[in-house]
N, C-alpha and C positions, 0 to 999 in steps of 0.2 A: 414700739418703744424698746430701746436696747435694755438688756438685762432682765426683761420680764418674759416668762414663758407664757405664750398665749395659746390657749386650748379651747376648743369648742367641746363642752361636755354636757351630756344630758343631765338635767336636774336630778332625776332618779338615781343615776350612777353616782353623782357627787354626794347625794344624801346617804345612799347605801354604804359607800366607802367609809364615810365618817361614822355612821351609826353603828356599823359592825365592829368598829375598833374598840368599843366599850368605853363608856364615859361614866363618871360618877354622877349621881343625881344632883340636880341644881337646886336653886333657892325656890321658896314658895313664891308663886306668882303675885302675891300681895305686895311684894317689894319689887320695884323695877329692876330688871336685869339687863345688862348691856353686853353685846358681843361686838368687838372691834375687828376690823379687817387688818390685813398686813400693810406693808408700805408700797407706795408707788412713787415714781419720779415726776416732777413737773417739768416744764420746758427748760428750766435752768439747771436741771439735774439734781435738785434738792429732793430728799426722801422724807416722807411723812405718812402717817396712818391715813388711808384713803377714806375711811368713814366708819360708821357705827350703826347698830340696830339696837333699839331699846324695846323690850317687851314689857307692857304694862297691863295690869289687871285691875279693873275698877268695878268689880261686881260681876254682872252677867256678861259684860262685853270686854274683850281683851283687844289690845292693839299692838302692831309693830310700827315703830317710828324709825325710819331710815334717814340718816343724815349723811350728806356728802361733806367731808372734812378737808378736802384738798383739791386745789385747782390743777388737776392732772389731765383733764380732758376725758375722763372716764365717768361712767355712771356708777352708782353704788347699788348693790343688790343684796337683799337678805334671802336666804334659803330657810324654810321651816319644814318640820316634819311632825305630824301628829302620830304619836305612838299608839293611840287608842284604835284608830281605824286605818292607819297606813297612809293617809293623805299627805301630800306635800305641796308646797307652793313657793312662789317667789314674790317679793315686793321690790320693785325697781324705783330708784330715785333718779330721774332723768333731768332734774331742774338745775343741776350745777352746784358749784361750791357754795357752802353755807346754807343750803336749802334742806328742808325736811319733806318727806312724804310719809303719810300715815295711812295704814290699812287697818280697818276694824274687823275683828273676827269674833266668833262665838263658839268656843270649845266647850265640850261637856265638863262639868265640875270634876276635878281630880285627874284630868288628862295630862299626861307628860308630853311636853313639846320641846323639841330640839331646834335651835336656830344658829346660824352663823352669817357673817358678812364678808362680801368680796367686792372687787372692782370688776367692771365689765362694760360691754357695749350692748345696750338694750335693743337696738334695731336689729342686730343680727343674732342676739342671744350669746354672743361671744363672752366667755368668762376668763378672766386672768387668774387661773387656778392658784398660782403661787402667791396671790394677794389675800386669799381667804384666811380668816382668823379661826380661832378654836370654836368648836361647838359649845353652846351653852344650853343647859337644861332647866326648864321651869315646870311647875305644876299649876295648871289653870284652876 
């Protein structure tokens, strides 16, 4: 796509770059917290936010809910980082515009989690780096 910088970046590098920049603490995980991605273009050249990730805590189990908000031909991906043990992961929504993908997790109580949302190509792991939104912080 014209106007988008396409990069293949390791998840660990993407996480470390953002996490080392220093971010303010986020909301308590009891309240849903949303991370939006940047903008992509559809086939008509229109720009729109490509998607979002919502972190929910409902007691002992947390979830990442990733939504694809734009028919741009790309998947939506959430990156997350567990500050307690250094683990990180991704949640890909490959089902297309208007769909949700939910992944359930079980973080130790009081764990700080950072997450952000980007557009990408799930088959190859290709990330459209300049579509990534800001890191959001929550406490599980």
